[in-house]
C-alpha positions as CSV (number, residue, x, y, z in Angstrom):
1,M,-0.8,-9.6,-2.5
2,R,0.5,-6.5,-0.7
3,L,-1.2,-3.2,-1.5
4,W,1.0,-0.9,0.6
5,S,-0.6,1.8,2.7
6,L,2.7,3.6,2.5
7,H,3.5,6.2,-0.1
8,P,5.0,4.5,-3.2
9,K,8.1,6.7,-3.1
10,Y,9.5,4.5,-0.3
11,L,9.3,1.3,-2.4
12,D,12.5,-0.1,-3.9
13,R,12.5,-1.1,-7.6
14,K,11.2,-4.6,-6.8
15,G,8.6,-3.4,-4.5
16,L,7.3,-0.8,-7.0
17,L,7.1,-3.4,-9.8
18,A,5.3,-5.9,-7.4
19,V,2.7,-3.4,-6.3
20,W,2.0,-2.4,-9.9
21,R,1.3,-6.1,-10.8
22,E,-0.7,-6.7,-7.6
23,G,-2.7,-3.5,-8.1
24,L,-3.7,-4.6,-11.5
25,L,-4.6,-8.0,-10.2
26,A,-6.7,-6.3,-7.5
27,Q,-8.4,-4.2,-10.1
28,A,-9.3,-7.4,-12.1
29,V,-10.6,-9.1,-9.0
30,L,-12.8,-6.1,-8.0
31,A,-14.1,-5.8,-11.5
32,G,-15.1,-9.5,-11.5
33,C,-12.7,-10.4,-14.2
34,T,-11.0,-13.3,-12.4
35,K,-12.0,-16.1,-10.1
36,G,-8.9,-16.0,-7.9
37,Y,-8.1,-13.8,-4.9
38,T,-11.8,-12.8,-4.5
39,R,-11.6,-13.1,-0.7
40,H,-8.1,-11.5,-0.3
41,P,-8.1,-9.4,2.9
42,Q,-6.3,-6.5,1.3
43,L,-9.4,-5.9,-0.8
44,I,-11.6,-5.2,2.1
45,R,-10.7,-1.6,2.4
46,F,-11.3,-0.9,-1.3
47,R,-14.7,-2.7,-1.2
48,G,-15.6,-0.6,1.9
49,T,-15.5,2.6,-0.1
50,G,-18.7,1.8,-2.0
51,R,-16.8,2.4,-5.2
52,P,-14.1,-0.3,-5.2
53,I,-13.1,-0.1,-8.8
54,G,-12.7,3.7,-8.7
55,A,-10.8,3.4,-5.4
56,I,-8.3,0.8,-6.8
57,A,-7.9,2.8,-10.0
58,V,-6.9,5.9,-8.0
59,Y,-4.5,3.8,-6.0
60,I,-2.9,2.4,-9.1
61,M,-2.7,5.8,-10.7
62,E,-0.4,6.9,-7.8
63,I,1.8,3.8,-8.5
64,H,1.9,4.8,-12.1
65,A,2.9,8.4,-11.2
66,E,5.7,7.2,-9.0
67,A,6.9,4.9,-11.8
68,A,6.9,7.7,-14.3
69,R,8.9,9.9,-11.8
70,R,11.6,7.2,-11.9
71,G,11.5,6.8,-15.6
72,Y,9.7,3.5,-15.8
73,A,7.2,2.9,-18.7
74,F,4.2,1.3,-17.0
75,D,1.2,1.1,-19.3
76,R,-1.4,3.6,-18.1
77,A,-4.0,2.1,-20.4
78,K,-4.3,-0.9,-18.1
79,I,-5.8,1.3,-15.4
80,R,-9.6,1.6,-15.5
81,P,-11.1,5.1,-15.7
82,V,-10.4,7.1,-12.5
83,R,-13.1,8.9,-10.5
84,H,-12.7,10.9,-7.4
85,V,-13.2,8.8,-4.3
86,P,-12.7,9.8,-0.7
87,R,-9.4,8.8,0.9
88,I,-9.6,5.5,2.8
89,P,-8.8,5.5,6.5
90,V,-5.7,3.5,7.6
91,R,-4.8,3.0,11.2
92,R,-1.5,4.3,12.6
93,G,-0.6,0.8,13.8
94,Q,-1.0,-0.6,10.3
95,M,1.3,2.1,8.9
96,L,3.9,1.2,11.5
97,F,3.5,-2.5,10.8
98,E,3.9,-2.0,7.1
99,W,6.9,0.3,7.6
100,D,8.7,-2.3,9.6
101,H,7.8,-4.9,7.0
102,L,9.1,-2.8,4.2
103,L,12.3,-2.0,6.0
104,A,13.0,-5.7,6.5
105,K,12.4,-6.4,2.8
106,V,14.5,-3.5,1.5
107,K,17.3,-4.2,3.9
108,A,17.7,-7.7,2.4
109,R,17.5,-6.6,-1.3
110,D,18.6,-3.0,-1.6
111,P,21.1,-1.7,1.1
112,A,21.3,1.8,-0.4
113,K,17.6,2.3,-0.4
114,Y,17.5,0.9,3.1
115,R,20.0,3.5,4.3
116,E,17.8,6.2,2.7
117,L,14.6,4.8,4.4
118,R,16.2,4.6,7.8
119,M,16.4,8.4,7.8
120,V,12.6,8.8,7.4
121,R,11.0,9.6,10.7
122,R,7.3,10.0,9.7
123,P,6.5,7.9,6.6
124,A,3.7,9.3,4.6
125,P,0.7,7.3,3.5
126,H,-0.2,6.4,-0.1
127,P,-2.3,9.4,-1.2
128,S,-5.3,7.1,-1.4
129,F,-5.2,6.8,2.4
130,R,-5.6,9.1,5.5
131,I,-4.1,8.1,8.8
132,V,-6.5,7.5,11.8
133,A,-5.8,6.3,15.3
134,G,-5.7,2.6,16.0
135,G,-3.6,-0.6,15.8
136,I,-3.1,-3.0,13.0
137,E,-6.0,-3.4,10.7
138,D,-8.3,-6.4,11.4
139,W,-7.7,-7.7,7.9
140,E,-3.9,-7.9,8.3
141,R,-3.0,-11.6,8.5
142,G,0.8,-11.4,8.8
143,A,1.1,-9.6,12.2
144,A,3.2,-11.4,14.8
145,A,2.2,-10.9,18.4
146,G,5.5,-9.3,19.3
147,K,5.2,-6.8,16.6
148,I,1.6,-5.9,17.6
149,R,2.8,-5.1,21.1
150,R,5.6,-3.0,19.8
151,L,3.3,-1.1,17.4
152,R,1.2,0.3,20.2
153,R,3.6,3.3,20.2
154,T,2.0,6.3,18.8
155,D,4.9,8.7,18.6
156,C,4.8,8.8,14.8
157,W,2.2,10.8,12.9
158,K,1.2,13.0,15.9
């Protein structure tokens, strides 16, 4: 499960479809409607809001909005009612880690989108998040030691 901290406008077609499915799965998990994925680390930040179902609904609504901008017909009825929740903090290092991860994925499957993304200097966060100082999030499991050292740079988002 990858619930990107990056704005959904950066996702290629496959990435947007995947985050839609995974967002709906996360919603089901947080609502107690499934037995799988209950301990998935990506859900920690939504649970930490005190209103996890509302927080994931707001997150999914932004995915739906991006899909609509691209002309996709995602079913909005699958999203639980949305309530205002404060934006969730995400560390700069996490954003950089995810940006590198996304670039690698897109480079392999959508060269045109990759060329477009390479021009981005300061990737925006998903509107559910606000950037704060720090390294990779403690819940991130896929971080290689070499990447962690490289992500200590803070020239982005100053």
